[in-house]
VOGU-3710 file (C-alpha; in Angstrom, 3 decimals, decimal comma):
1> mkikpwafil> -65,605/7,521/35,480  -62,976/5,411/33,537  -63,348/5,582/29,724  -63,235/2,095/28,015  -60,815/1,614/25,252  -63,516/1,203/22,489  -65,298/4,204/23,750  -62,252/6,169/23,507  -61,686/4,871/19,854  -65,165/5,878/18,706
11> igsaisfali> -65,042/9,275/20,337  -61,709/10,011/18,905  -62,908/9,032/15,246  -65,996/11,264/15,618  -64,018/14,400/16,790  -61,418/13,681/14,213  -64,253/13,590/11,371  -65,970/16,586/12,854  -62,680/18,689/12,865  -61,851/17,783/9,344
21> vlffltvvek> -65,074/18,524/7,977  -65,361/21,977/9,978  -61,654/22,816/8,874  -62,522/22,270/5,067  -65,942/23,878/5,120  -64,862/26,937/6,901  -61,553/27,537/5,527  -60,861/25,588/2,423  -64,310/26,514/1,219  -63,640/30,164/1,067
31> vaikniveke> -60,532/29,627/-0,909  -62,496/27,490/-3,371  -65,051/30,297/-3,733  -62,345/32,837/-4,103  -60,400/30,768/-6,914  -63,913/30,401/-8,777  -64,621/34,132/-8,452  -61,146/35,023/-9,801  -61,553/32,677/-12,815  -64,949/33,988/-13,682
41> qallehqael> -63,801/37,512/-13,296  -60,796/36,931/-15,582  -63,067/35,499/-18,149  -65,582/38,379/-17,807  -62,769/41,089/-18,170  -61,425/39,242/-21,308  -64,967/39,362/-22,687  -65,427/42,978/-21,665  -62,406/43,929/-23,846  -63,722/42,025/-26,896
51> iasnlshgdi> -67,068/43,826/-26,452  -65,192/47,083/-26,146  -63,462/46,421/-29,454  -66,873/45,662/-31,135  -68,416/48,746/-29,828  -65,530/50,914/-30,806  -66,181/49,526/-34,502  -69,866/50,221/-34,070  -70,635/46,506/-34,262  -73,464/46,314/-31,793
61> eqvknwatlt> -74,832/43,338/-33,449  -71,822/41,272/-32,624  -72,367/42,122/-28,996  -76,076/41,064/-29,211  -75,073/37,859/-30,968  -72,673/37,106/-28,199  -75,446/37,746/-25,380  -77,865/35,732/-27,434  -75,550/32,739/-27,642  -75,239/32,634/-23,794
71> aefddyksay> -78,746/31,388/-23,671  -77,558/28,001/-24,989  -75,381/27,432/-21,802  -77,325/25,737/-19,010  -75,121/27,352/-16,175  -75,888/30,982/-17,368  -78,878/32,350/-15,731  -78,400/35,911/-17,359  -76,023/37,938/-19,201  -76,391/41,778/-19,863
81> vvsndrtiva> -74,456/44,515/-21,533  -75,642/47,657/-19,876  -75,137/51,345/-20,901  -74,083/53,845/-18,382  -77,599/54,945/-17,945  -78,413/51,504/-16,952  -80,224/50,483/-20,074  -79,915/46,901/-21,485  -78,130/46,963/-24,702  -77,710/43,291/-25,222
91> sntiaeenkp> -79,269/40,261/-23,132  -79,426/36,581/-23,517  -83,274/37,245/-23,749  -83,731/39,170/-26,751  -87,126/40,566/-25,460  -85,118/42,316/-22,753  -83,098/44,631/-25,050  -83,507/48,415/-24,877  -85,220/47,977/-21,457  -84,229/49,471/-18,077
101> lleidsiafn> -82,056/47,254/-16,032  -84,056/48,040/-12,844  -87,218/47,017/-14,519  -85,770/43,568/-15,687  -83,318/42,661/-12,918  -83,434/44,696/-9,588  -80,863/42,622/-7,944  -78,281/43,045/-10,898  -79,109/46,898/-10,889  -78,446/47,214/-7,191
111> flntdpnyll> -75,256/45,249/-7,367  -74,000/47,340/-10,116  -74,387/50,572/-8,030  -72,505/48,958/-4,999  -68,700/48,314/-4,510  -68,355/44,381/-3,763  -66,565/42,293/-6,319  -69,281/39,701/-6,528  -72,440/38,404/-4,913  -73,088/34,871/-3,966
121> annlllisap> -76,502/33,472/-3,127  -77,971/30,055/-3,398  -75,070/28,875/-5,586  -75,654/31,629/-8,047  -72,606/34,054/-8,701  -73,233/37,545/-9,843  -70,235/39,438/-11,106  -69,625/42,496/-13,324  -66,846/44,166/-15,400  -66,581/47,655/-16,900
131> vlekgnkkss> -66,404/47,904/-20,765  -63,827/50,529/-21,145  -63,709/52,943/-24,261  -60,464/52,717/-26,413  -57,815/55,423/-25,602  -59,396/57,183/-22,453  -60,139/54,084/-20,352  -63,409/55,233/-19,325  -66,381/52,783/-18,938  -68,996/53,224/-21,545
141> hfliiqkyiy> -70,867/50,070/-20,602  -71,013/47,356/-18,157  -71,051/43,638/-18,628  -72,962/41,590/-15,875  -73,440/37,816/-15,710  -75,330/35,657/-13,334  -73,866/32,095/-13,413  -74,792/28,836/-11,414  -71,474/27,433/-9,655  -73,360/24,628/-7,883
151> pelhnfslqv> -71,454/21,938/-9,882  -67,838/23,278/-8,799  -68,998/23,593/-5,107  -70,592/20,070/-5,128  -67,437/18,645/-6,266  -65,692/20,424/-3,593  -68,125/19,055/-1,238  -67,485/15,582/-2,316  -63,690/16,109/-1,989  -64,202/17,358/1,622
161> qytalistii> -66,211/14,242/2,473  -63,583/11,864/0,813  -60,784/13,516/2,791  -62,656/13,518/6,007  -63,622/9,662/5,367  -59,962/8,780/4,572  -58,584/10,717/7,563  -61,031/8,882/9,942  -60,110/5,615/8,638  -56,474/6,379/9,219
171> flvfsityfv> -57,344/7,228/12,673  -59,329/4,172/13,269  -56,458/2,060/11,875  -53,921/3,757/13,968  -56,249/3,527/17,184  -56,947/-0,093/16,692  -53,376/-0,931/16,213  -52,444/0,929/19,329  -55,143/-0,931/21,165  -54,006/-4,267/20,171
181> mmrtgyiqri> -50,399/-3,580/20,832  -51,195/-1,982/24,290  -53,699/-4,590/25,339  -52,005/-7,832/24,385  -53,210/-9,421/27,708  -56,593/-9,973/26,038  -55,013/-12,567/23,513  -54,739/-15,112/26,099  -58,385/-14,764/26,773  -58,990/-15,247/23,115
191> klfcsaitrf> -56,823/-18,260/23,090  -58,991/-19,704/25,957  -62,103/-19,179/23,802  -60,647/-21,020/20,902  -59,458/-23,904/23,121  -62,921/-24,325/24,564  -64,444/-24,252/21,130  -62,139/-27,150/19,817  -62,683/-29,366/22,895  -66,429/-28,876/22,340
201> ndgntearvk> -66,139/-29,727/18,631  -64,126/-32,863/19,619  -67,161/-34,167/21,525  -66,599/-32,721/25,082  -70,166/-31,171/25,287  -69,413/-30,019/29,028  -66,665/-27,581/27,732  -67,364/-23,883/28,877  -65,396/-20,684/29,166  -65,079/-18,521/32,450
211> eekdifytla> -67,536/-15,553/32,387  -65,403/-12,733/33,819  -66,526/-9,171/34,141  -64,490/-7,781/31,337  -65,083/-6,583/27,791  -65,271/-10,327/26,714  -68,101/-11,080/29,189  -70,850/-10,788/26,606  -68,770/-12,930/24,202  -68,308/-15,582/26,832
221> ctlndsfafn> -71,964/-15,656/27,789  -72,988/-15,910/24,107  -70,451/-18,664/23,581  -71,582/-20,630/26,693  -75,179/-20,238/25,378  -74,407/-21,667/22,036  -72,680/-24,630/23,575  -75,870/-25,118/25,643  -77,908/-24,735/22,542  -75,990/-27,064/20,495
231> ehlnellhek> -75,955/-29,794/23,207  -79,787/-29,520/23,603  -79,980/-29,766/19,660  -77,921/-32,921/19,671  -80,466/-34,446/22,106  -83,405/-33,473/19,736  -81,632/-35,199/16,750  -81,884/-38,319/18,487  -85,650/-38,173/18,860  -86,444/-38,378/15,174
241> dnlanlisdl> -90,306/-38,350/15,476  -90,321/-35,273/17,661  -87,971/-33,441/15,322  -90,040/-34,265/12,221  -93,349/-32,919/13,917  -91,434/-29,859/14,973  -90,142/-29,016/11,375  -93,379/-29,847/9,872  -95,411/-27,642/12,023  -92,920/-24,675/11,356
251> tpdavietne> -93,532/-24,693/7,596  -96,300/-22,734/6,232  -97,260/-25,377/3,700  -99,561/-28,406/4,619  -97,730/-31,577/5,053  -99,232/-34,958/4,642  -97,532/-38,302/5,328  -99,192/-41,537/4,017  -98,331/-45,164/3,706  -98,257/-47,118/0,475
261> qgtitninqs> -102,127/-47,704/0,856  -102,885/-44,158/1,190  -103,727/-44,051/4,792  -102,691/-40,875/6,679  -100,014/-41,467/9,172  -98,933/-37,900/10,043  -99,952/-34,234/9,350  -98,895/-30,933/10,688  -100,722/-27,894/12,069  -100,881/-26,053/8,580
271> clalfgydsk> -102,658/-28,894/7,135  -105,423/-28,632/9,759  -105,604/-24,815/9,113  -105,843/-25,309/5,283  -108,388/-27,939/5,179  -110,500/-26,650/8,177  -109,916/-29,635/10,622  -109,574/-29,115/14,479  -107,081/-31,805/15,561  -104,702/-34,342/14,016
281> delkgrniai> -106,859/-37,325/15,471  -109,697/-36,431/13,100  -107,301/-37,390/10,052  -104,972/-39,843/11,123  -105,732/-43,275/10,071  -108,144/-41,966/7,212  -107,450/-42,255/3,454  -105,880/-39,469/1,564  -108,900/-39,377/-0,802  -110,780/-37,116/1,867
291> fipikyqksh> -108,692/-34,116/0,521  -109,504/-34,842/-3,182  -112,704/-33,518/-4,840  -115,259/-36,454/-5,845  -114,714/-36,006/-9,667  -111,048/-36,781/-9,313  -111,145/-39,711/-6,635  -111,291/-42,557/-9,253  -108,203/-41,367/-11,100  -106,384/-40,949/-7,806
301> heafvksqkl> -107,420/-44,469/-6,935  -106,024/-45,758/-10,196  -102,831/-44,015/-9,633  -102,104/-45,783/-6,391  -102,970/-49,160/-7,825  -100,793/-48,459/-11,056  -97,363/-47,818/-9,466  -96,208/-46,810/-12,947  -98,666/-43,891/-13,232  -97,669/-42,799/-9,720
311> esvlkkirnv> -94,011/-42,619/-10,580  -94,741/-40,100/-13,317  -95,977/-37,391/-10,773  -93,262/-37,733/-8,090  -91,109/-34,820/-7,451  -93,058/-32,701/-9,958  -94,791/-29,409/-9,035  -98,582/-29,688/-10,081  -101,460/-27,354/-9,909  -104,601/-29,295/-8,857
321> eamrrdgsvf> -107,678/-28,785/-6,934  -108,464/-29,950/-3,261  -111,427/-30,313/-0,979  -111,807/-28,771/2,405  -113,888/-30,425/5,312  -116,818/-28,240/4,240  -116,686/-29,545/0,700  -115,466/-26,378/-0,972  -112,985/-26,786/-3,579  -109,883/-24,550/-4,074
331> pveiiisrye> -106,818/-24,597/-6,129  -103,560/-25,888/-4,632  -99,911/-26,482/-5,704  -98,744/-30,034/-4,499  -95,382/-31,862/-4,910  -95,193/-35,577/-3,615  -91,995/-37,295/-2,632  -91,386/-40,922/-1,619  -88,906/-42,476/1,210  -88,715/-46,084/2,095
341> takekhflaf> -88,022/-47,680/5,604  -87,009/-51,133/6,325  -90,781/-52,190/6,832  -92,616/-50,102/4,090  -92,733/-47,148/1,617  -94,062/-43,751/2,770  -95,228/-40,774/0,803  -94,900/-37,137/1,723  -97,204/-34,504/0,121  -96,439/-30,834/0,473
351> irdrskayad> -99,527/-28,668/-0,345  -99,616/-24,803/-0,775  -102,627/-22,767/-1,191  -103,024/-21,251/-4,540  -106,207/-19,177/-4,056  -104,630/-15,844/-3,642  -102,452/-16,532/-6,672  -105,189/-17,821/-8,640  -107,166/-14,683/-7,707  -104,226/-12,422/-8,729
361> kkaieqlayh> -103,957/-14,509/-12,042  -107,701/-13,596/-12,906  -107,165/-9,934/-11,809  -104,070/-9,834/-14,164  -106,103/-11,393/-16,825  -108,789/-8,718/-16,254  -106,260/-5,912/-16,522  -104,586/-7,665/-19,757  -107,921/-8,530/-21,579  -110,396/-6,004/-20,493
371> dqltgllnpn> -110,808/-2,074/-20,741  -110,973/-0,820/-17,130  -113,524/1,945/-17,713  -115,959/0,028/-19,798  -115,444/-3,514/-18,661  -115,551/-4,545/-22,466  -112,741/-6,645/-24,035  -109,614/-4,594/-25,051  -107,738/-5,307/-28,391  -105,763/-8,135/-26,659
381> gikqqlknah> -108,821/-9,595/-25,224  -110,938/-9,863/-28,208  -107,976/-11,442/-30,210  -107,803/-13,910/-27,361  -111,605/-14,632/-27,679  -111,348/-14,842/-31,475  -109,086/-17,905/-31,329  -112,033/-19,923/-30,617  -114,645/-18,111/-32,888  -116,329/-19,496/-36,069
391> fpmqmtviel> -115,075/-17,589/-39,188  -116,000/-15,675/-41,210  -117,291/-13,089/-39,055  -118,967/-9,653/-39,701  -116,855/-6,706/-38,322  -118,029/-3,300/-37,400  -115,778/-0,452/-36,219  -117,557/2,224/-34,670  -116,000/5,765/-34,130  -118,088/7,496/-31,192
401> lylrdindih> -118,568/11,276/-32,124  -118,136/14,379/-29,895  -116,485/12,915/-27,031  -113,818/15,606/-26,970  -116,708/18,212/-27,044  -118,455/16,481/-24,229  -115,346/16,375/-22,105  -114,372/20,176/-22,726  -117,951/21,328/-22,037  -119,141/19,098/-19,408
411> ghhigdgylq> -115,956/17,563/-17,840  -114,255/14,173/-18,136  -116,577/12,401/-15,697  -119,582/13,059/-17,919  -117,414/11,779/-20,831  -116,604/8,678/-18,890  -120,163/8,141/-18,222  -121,134/8,561/-21,866  -118,614/5,841/-22,944  -119,959/3,420/-20,170
421> sfsaackeie> -123,524/4,167/-21,304  -122,720/3,471/-24,815  -120,868/0,193/-23,942  -123,840/-0,860/-21,976  -125,960/-0,123/-25,019  -123,772/-2,188/-27,221  -124,049/-5,272/-24,781  -127,853/-5,093/-25,407  -127,905/-5,608/-29,171  -128,896/-9,128/-30,380
431> lenaliarlg> -126,162/-10,392/-32,715  -125,316/-13,931/-32,940  -121,898/-14,695/-31,083  -121,388/-11,118/-30,602  -117,779/-9,960/-29,181  -117,656/-6,428/-28,313  -114,416/-4,458/-27,432  -113,030/-1,196/-26,934  -110,175/-0,346/-29,261  -109,217/3,173/-28,175
441> tskflichns> -110,613/6,419/-26,645  -113,638/6,541/-28,671  -113,427/3,607/-30,925  -115,401/0,185/-30,322  -115,376/-3,156/-32,378  -118,127/-5,565/-32,721  -117,706/-8,914/-34,246  -120,537/-11,510/-34,858  -121,851/-14,234/-36,831  -125,195/-12,529/-37,908
451> ggkeeikqmr> -126,107/-11,450/-41,281  -125,742/-8,050/-42,907  -129,452/-7,007/-42,727  -129,690/-8,163/-38,856  -126,516/-6,053/-38,294  -127,981/-2,898/-39,850  -131,173/-3,390/-37,718  -129,246/-3,543/-34,560  -126,995/-0,584/-35,455  -130,109/1,486/-36,068
461> slinkeliie> -131,306/0,766/-32,603  -128,050/2,520/-31,323  -128,353/5,624/-33,667  -129,556/8,551/-31,770  -130,221/6,469/-28,669  -130,631/8,514/-25,531  -128,338/8,101/-22,793  -128,845/9,443/-19,384  -125,610/10,424/-17,447  -126,059/12,375/-14,091
471> nmvlktkfnr> -129,693/13,792/-15,152  -128,403/14,705/-18,335  -129,536/13,361/-21,773  -127,029/12,768/-24,637  -127,917/11,250/-27,932  -125,344/8,839/-29,491  -123,591/10,005/-32,773  -121,183/7,779/-34,376  -119,753/6,545/-37,857  -119,044/3,016/-38,531
481> cvstlasleh> -116,947/0,809/-40,955  -118,192/-2,716/-41,973  -116,055/-5,367/-43,006  -115,603/-9,337/-43,129  -113,102/-10,953/-40,963  -111,793/-14,096/-42,727  -109,459/-15,244/-40,051  -107,559/-14,152/-36,954  -104,493/-13,364/-38,755  -106,307/-10,789/-40,883
491> fdsiveqcel> -107,542/-8,973/-37,769  -104,848/-6,188/-37,119  -104,862/-5,428/-40,737  -108,657/-5,156/-41,297  -109,061/-2,988/-38,003  -106,231/-0,676/-39,166  -107,863/-0,344/-42,576  -111,387/0,472/-40,911  -109,814/3,032/-38,707  -108,132/4,765/-41,630
501> slrsadgevn> -111,297/4,619/-43,664  -113,267/6,270/-40,845  -110,965/9,389/-41,395  -112,602/9,817/-44,754  -115,986/10,600/-43,172  -114,756/14,178/-42,756  -117,230/15,638/-40,207  -120,276/13,537/-41,447  -122,429/12,001/-38,717  -124,062/8,392/-38,528
511> kvvninpefh> -122,304/7,517/-41,800  -121,511/3,907/-43,038  -118,257/3,931/-44,893  -116,364/1,029/-46,568  -112,753/0,352/-46,628  -111,058/2,687/-49,298  -107,946/0,979/-50,563  -106,736/4,193/-52,141  -107,083/6,138/-48,924  -105,402/3,561/-47,093
521> knmkrettlk> -102,611/3,386/-49,526  -102,105/7,284/-49,180  -102,219/7,117/-45,321  -99,531/4,306/-45,337  -97,403/6,315/-47,929  -97,582/9,197/-45,707  -96,566/7,299/-42,566  -93,861/5,618/-44,499  -92,453/8,915/-45,868  -92,683/10,647/-42,434
531> relisalend> -90,506/7,707/-41,031  -88,091/7,705/-43,947  -87,869/11,639/-43,890  -86,804/11,572/-40,206  -84,002/8,869/-41,009  -82,878/11,123/-44,036  -82,689/14,298/-41,791  -80,775/12,197/-39,097  -78,384/10,726/-41,779  -77,758/13,516/-44,267
541> glyfqyqpkf> -80,053/11,853/-46,905  -81,460/15,149/-48,336  -79,529/17,276/-50,923  -79,979/20,648/-52,804  -80,343/22,022/-56,062  -79,686/25,600/-56,959  -81,837/27,781/-59,288  -79,932/31,005/-60,315  -81,354/34,483/-60,026  -80,189/36,652/-62,930
551> danslkvksa> -79,749/40,502/-62,915  -82,649/41,796/-65,120  -80,301/44,124/-67,238  -77,125/42,147/-67,864  -78,666/38,782/-67,339  -75,530/37,791/-65,170  -75,917/35,551/-62,384  -76,581/37,424/-59,387  -77,582/34,847/-56,758  -79,149/31,575/-56,434
561> ealirwtlns> -82,022/29,930/-54,394  -81,102/26,568/-52,747  -84,026/24,142/-53,263  -84,166/20,998/-50,888  -84,497/17,718/-52,690  -85,039/14,147/-51,665  -84,589/10,742/-53,399  -85,855/7,631/-51,644  -84,891/4,159/-53,259  -84,325/5,852/-56,621
571> efispgefip> -87,740/7,636/-56,525  -87,742/11,370/-56,624  -90,004/12,643/-53,784  -91,323/16,062/-54,642  -91,060/19,032/-51,967  -94,851/19,424/-52,666  -95,359/15,956/-51,184  -92,826/15,634/-48,300  -92,889/19,506/-47,235  -96,582/19,290/-46,148
581> iaekkglmpi> -95,827/16,072/-44,447  -93,134/17,611/-42,547  -95,567/20,552/-41,633  -98,379/18,120/-40,507  -96,049/15,912/-38,482  -94,189/18,768/-36,770  -90,692/18,153/-38,524  -90,468/21,723/-40,061  -88,053/23,129/-37,297  -85,801/20,196/-38,072
591> vdryvihhic> -86,038/20,656/-41,772  -85,142/24,314/-41,328  -82,123/23,628/-39,201  -81,028/20,945/-41,658  -81,180/23,600/-44,393  -79,548/26,269/-42,366  -76,735/24,089/-41,319  -75,876/22,558/-44,780  -76,066/25,778/-46,680  -73,679/27,506/-44,488
601> kqirewinlg> -71,352/24,666/-44,638  -71,481/24,636/-48,349  -70,792/28,267/-48,540  -67,636/27,676/-46,310  -66,540/24,978/-48,758  -66,652/27,194/-51,545  -64,672/29,779/-49,774  -62,004/27,156/-48,672  -61,922/25,906/-52,197  -61,545/29,413/-53,632
611> kpivpisinl> -64,384/28,981/-55,845  -66,609/31,761/-57,204  -69,475/32,594/-54,830  -72,649/34,233/-55,267  -75,132/34,828/-52,347  -77,320/31,754/-51,620  -81,071/32,261/-50,473  -82,817/29,476/-48,415  -86,578/29,059/-47,813  -87,691/29,145/-44,336
621> sarhlfeptt> -91,392/29,201/-42,929  -92,590/32,456/-41,061  -94,250/29,792/-38,880  -91,010/28,933/-37,135  -88,482/31,340/-38,609  -88,894/34,418/-36,083  -88,597/32,211/-32,879  -85,833/33,236/-30,862  -84,327/29,616/-31,103  -84,334/29,953/-34,937
631> iayifekvge> -82,827/33,338/-35,065  -80,218/32,245/-32,628  -79,426/29,034/-34,592  -78,854/31,256/-37,753  -76,502/33,330/-36,071  -74,669/30,232/-34,511  -74,334/28,528/-37,845  -72,999/31,815/-39,574  -70,540/32,127/-36,601  -69,647/28,357/-36,557
641> fdiphnylei> -68,650/28,255/-40,360  -67,435/31,744/-40,334  -69,123/32,940/-43,598  -69,675/36,579/-44,562  -73,300/37,433/-43,720  -73,927/38,921/-47,161  -73,663/35,449/-48,750  -76,843/34,123/-47,006  -80,233/35,317/-47,733  -83,565/34,052/-46,264
651> evteyglikd> -86,731/33,761/-48,555  -89,718/33,528/-45,991  -93,102/31,770/-47,014  -96,385/31,443/-45,099  -96,460/35,147/-43,862  -100,142/34,584/-43,490  -99,287/32,598/-40,226  -97,568/35,839/-38,499  -99,363/36,650/-35,266  -96,962/39,180/-33,764
661> ykktainmmr> -95,908/41,839/-36,527  -93,910/43,983/-33,808  -91,858/40,880/-32,785  -91,313/39,875/-36,266  -90,307/43,119/-37,382  -87,739/43,436/-34,695  -86,184/40,005/-35,588  -86,213/40,908/-39,293  -84,262/44,145/-38,358  -81,663/41,967/-36,424
671> leqagievai> -81,209/39,898/-39,504  -80,921/42,853/-41,726  -78,576/44,680/-39,649  -76,434/41,558/-39,500  -76,149/41,800/-43,094  -78,498/38,593/-43,970  -81,359/39,841/-46,364  -84,927/38,768/-45,945  -87,194/38,553/-48,875  -90,941/37,677/-49,196
681> ddygtgnanl> -91,432/34,723/-51,301  -94,464/34,017/-53,423  -95,562/37,694/-53,176  -99,198/37,999/-54,667  -100,568/34,558/-53,410  -102,551/35,866/-50,607  -100,232/34,913/-47,847  -97,942/37,829/-48,530  -99,728/40,995/-49,610  -99,861/44,792/-49,258
691> etvlslpikh> -100,498/44,546/-45,445  -97,225/42,475/-45,019  -95,157/44,978/-46,859  -96,517/47,985/-44,798  -96,232/46,175/-41,457  -92,672/44,969/-41,948  -89,437/46,299/-42,919  -89,457/44,565/-46,172  -86,527/45,001/-48,624  -87,203/42,356/-51,164
701> lkidqsfikl> -90,180/41,016/-52,921  -90,446/37,817/-54,852  -93,428/37,997/-57,383  -95,006/34,530/-57,503  -94,753/32,924/-60,934  -98,546/32,390/-61,079  -99,097/36,158/-60,645  -96,715/36,943/-63,430  -98,554/34,244/-65,613  -101,981/35,579/-64,844
711> gmktekgkvv> -100,938/39,301/-65,062  -99,564/38,908/-68,558  -102,764/37,461/-70,065  -104,801/40,806/-69,780  -104,163/44,381/-69,986  -105,622/44,811/-66,385  -103,218/42,318/-65,026  -100,361/43,956/-66,550  -101,449/47,332/-65,126  -101,510/45,572/-61,728
721> lenifslaks> -98,064/44,139/-62,197  -96,698/47,690/-63,183  -98,110/49,062/-60,152  -96,490/46,347/-57,902  -93,245/47,098/-59,517  -93,764/50,958/-59,361  -94,663/50,801/-55,559  -91,676/48,643/-54,915  -89,298/51,085/-56,596  -91,029/54,132/-54,667
731> lkvkttaegv> -90,386/52,042/-51,413  -87,010/51,188/-52,261  -87,868/47,520/-52,300  -85,906/45,291/-54,478  -88,128/42,941/-56,804  -87,577/39,457/-58,332  -89,877/37,985/-60,951  -90,461/34,189/-60,359  -91,300/31,781/-63,228  -90,126/33,712/-66,269
741> enqeqldyvk> -90,695/31,052/-68,968  -90,881/32,802/-72,251  -89,279/35,782/-74,111  -92,390/37,791/-73,773  -92,405/37,748/-69,997  -88,721/38,423/-69,936  -89,235/41,565/-72,047  -92,100/42,744/-70,048  -90,433/42,464/-66,469  -87,292/43,955/-67,899
751> eakcddiqgy> -89,356/47,000/-69,177  -91,144/47,112/-65,865  -87,927/47,870/-64,260  -87,739/44,574/-62,238  -84,502/44,009/-60,677  -83,830/40,358/-60,717  -85,320/37,336/-62,881  -85,689/33,685/-61,988  -87,332/31,082/-64,218  -86,761/28,126/-66,672
761> llskpllikd> -86,328/30,516/-69,575  -83,009/31,428/-68,108  -82,207/28,309/-66,007  -83,888/25,439/-64,218  -82,678/24,282/-60,793  -79,214/22,729/-61,061  -77,006/20,090/-59,399  -74,142/21,578/-57,477  -71,665/20,609/-60,057  -73,687/22,315/-62,943
771> feelikdpak> -74,221/25,381/-60,763  -70,560/25,688/-60,082  -69,890/25,527/-63,821  -72,395/28,243/-64,342  -71,039/30,901/-61,993  -67,306/29,966/-62,994  -67,907/31,465/-66,348  -71,032/34,073/-66,148  -70,017/35,711/-69,487  -70,560/32,178/-71,244
781> statilap> -73,960/31,740/-69,299  -75,022/35,112/-70,440  -74,106/34,683/-74,033  -76,095/31,205/-73,897  -79,277/32,994/-72,727  -78,885/35,859/-75,340  -78,235/33,562/-78,236  -80,988/33,438/-80,886
//
């Protein structure tokens, strides 16, 4: 069978595309994978050399830091440094260190014991490199990584598709050009088609083309059919009435034509269906008023009589009501136009049923203004209703109690039933012009025009009301806040104050609370400070003061504690105020990172400027400090700013929040081994006690200032302090006395062999310029302290 030219082009294009894709996917893909493997292998061998250098100097912490930092990269699944006995020395997951490789990753273990250069599965590349000892070139460890290479292979796939597409297009262009060049005999046929079209457009409606059995056969038939259709259409255009009926019957809208007196002269089929009539003869000759509800017929008649009034509605879309044959009224959209003939004026009305749209609008309003669970008004709905209310009104905000407990114990379906039953009970109370809404999960609102006594009486009927939900009896328990609503514009403010005031109930049941301006003021301030604190953290709006620590014997500056400070609109915000807010609102991890970043950056600036430096300690909470991400962030910033580790100290607060002492001890040891000293802050306050010292590898205790003050007041207290200092000495734990404010305290802690001293007697927290001046001339500062 002879293949037609167009079939030859399509088959050739498909074969070309398939061959190109097959070639790239079978040949070039292997080359691409090989290049990726060689690049990753070279990088891995270079890293292995660096690790070998670190191991030769005994710097195992640097190796662990590298492995930990790989966890920050999305394309690394795992990274291990493994000893010859297949034990994990370092890993991107800290918890896997010192564990057998076989236990953690059997695939990597088997790969290490085989010869292949790499292993590729599901776009995950597994490669390894030996860590050679210096001098003898023997492998002491192995470096193994698993890395996702999907993005690189995906880019390669896109390049393959692009190349195949371009090649196929080139083939098609070449083939079509060849086809046109080789088949010039068809051009004459196309010229004949053009000639026939020209003659038909010039008025020769009998013009046709010859229908030969060639590739133009379908086109010739279609063209002849088009000629015939247009000829027929021209005949229809001469029959004005028939064409008008045809068009009107095709439209889904009802079309009604009347004369100037309102007599119906024509209608379409859609009109019959819309208004419930059987035939056009039932309506022709009758007045248009047959479609108008009785209550509107008078105004309609006046519109026809007064032409000026009729002019105002022409060519305007209006939403009105219409009447069906059975007398039912329904919403419609109507537009009226007018045309004139030589004899008289005619009106055309195009009518569209709006019943579904009206129902949809009602459904949307239901969603917009009503609570879907209880059917009560929602906040938008009650504000809509209050637009027509008589003010002032009594307002009661109710907080239904124990809903969470009911959900947790009996399930959410019981909780939903509890809410629905309580809503139904609220609807039964008898208050004048009562409007009831659900404000939130368990909060309800009642606005009414009854007096206070009647409101108390009705509320009492709700207290301890027994509600039956699925054969279970639950008694209503709630607190409420009562206020007066003077106008709608005060609605949101009053509701907000009521909701805030209900928080002061603090576990009480069936309590009536009043709006507490002071409580509301505190809550507003807390919200404002949270918002401003987030902005300050994002825009470097916090700063630091530095309180020196002095050597107990020489009274020379030994180190300093960085204290975070905040000034908002010229008002100093105490850490005692904004730190609890940060804890409550979940901002402490961000604050900790802010402190770590800025102190590391400041130490680097001092080093670059050649200024005197002492170790700087920062306060971090034990709640977040010993999370792997925080430890990794500390190492990251120390590495980013390249500061000596011994210049950074960490003072840890809230040790009472530690849950996993074993994990905490491991992380503390990592910091200590890296040269970053960790101290317990506020020792003696209860959060940090003897259990903490015995359970963790502590090397530095800071004795809380309150403990110093109380201990100095009695002989018993002094004995306790002496025992603490003695215990610390025996355990080789360094001590710092906080809050030394007078000479007596200074003499005592020095005699008790305390290592360091911190307090207002020696120095208050200093701004950075004053602190730099202090450590610039330590001899001068010591002389000032010792001066009489």
